[in-house]
N, C-alpha and C positions, 0 to 999 in steps of 0.2 A: 343364138346367143351372141351378143356383141363381144368384141375383144375385151373391153373394159369390164364387162360382167364376168367373163371367164377369169380374168385376173383377180377381181374381187372375190370370186368364189374360191379360187385357188389359194389366195391369202387366208381366207377364213378356214378352209380345210387344213391348211398348214398349221394354223393356230390350234385347231381341234386336235390334230395329230400330235402336236407338241404337248398339249395337255395330257393326252393319253400316254405318251412316252414318259412323262414325268411321274406317272402313277403306276405304270406297269414295268416289269423287268423281264429280261430274258425272252423266251419264245412268246410269252403273252403280249409283249410290246408289238411285235410284227402282226400278230393276229388281230389285235385291237385296232391297229392302224388300217389294216385291210378292211376290217368290218366298218370302221368309220367312213372310209372312202366309198365303200359300196352303199352304205346307209344313206349318204347324202348325194349319191351320183345323179339321181333323178330329180333332185330339188333345184328349182330355179334360183339363180344367184340373188334375185330381188327378194325371194322369200327368206333369205338368210340375213339380209341387211337389217341393221338395228337390233340384232340379237347378239348377245355377248358370246364370245367363243367358249367361255366357261359354262354358260347355260346350254349351248349346243353340245358341248362335250358331255354335260350331265344327261342330256336327252339320249345321246347315243350310248352312253355307258349304262343307263337304265335299261335300254332295249337289249343291250349285250347281255346283261345279267338275266333278264327275263328269258332270253333265247337260250342261255346256258342251262337254265333250270327246267326247260321244257322236256317232257318225255315224248318220244316219237308217237305221233298220232293223236296226242292230247293237246288241245289249244291252251295257251296261257293268255289270260286277259287281266289287265290291271287298269283301274280307273282311279286317279288320285290328283291331288293338287300339290305339286312338288314345292318344297320350301328348303332354303339353304340349311337350316338347322337339322332337319330330319333326312333330307335326300341329297344334300350337297349341291343342289342347283335349284333354280326357281323358275316359275312361269306364272304369269298373271291369269292363265287359263287352266281349266281342268284338262288333264292329259289322259287319253285313252290309248293304251298299248295292247296290241294283239299280236301274238306269235302263233302261227298255225301253218298247216300244210297250205300250199297255194290253192286258193279257191276262186274260181271265176266269179266276178261280181260282188265279192265280199266287201270291198271298199265302197262300192256304190250302195250296197244294201245297208251298211252301217251308216253311211252318210245320209241316206234318205230317212232312216229311222231317227237320227239325231235332229235332222231338219223338221221332221214331223212333230217333234216335241218342242219346236221353236228354239232349238239350240243352234248357235252359230259355230261353224268350223273355221278356225283361224289358219291352220296349216295342216296339210296332209303330207306325211312322209311315208312312202309305200315302196320300200325296197323288196325285191323278190330275190332271196338268197337260198343257196343250197347248203 
């Protein structure tokens, strides 16, 4: 990663964290900030360009909520088209969220199945968190 890409990503992450801080209070603020940083840690800076910090915050917040609802050992899966009125953020693409135990090749398997159906994947965010 070039220095300018790192700076751009850091600025974007700061904006996302500021959005989280404005919505959470107390101990939830720090946990949400840590989750957001871990969520985007493996995403290339160029994949964040052109996306609003509000929509990126919406994506991580949605994943956070799905994660918090998950029962141990039971996968949570949500497929939807987020819009501002209903979800507080938007995407021009369908979003597939999966929260489950770490499974080798899960991302590859889901990607291959989507491609098999002629669907295009625009962005993969695949954090592995404990």
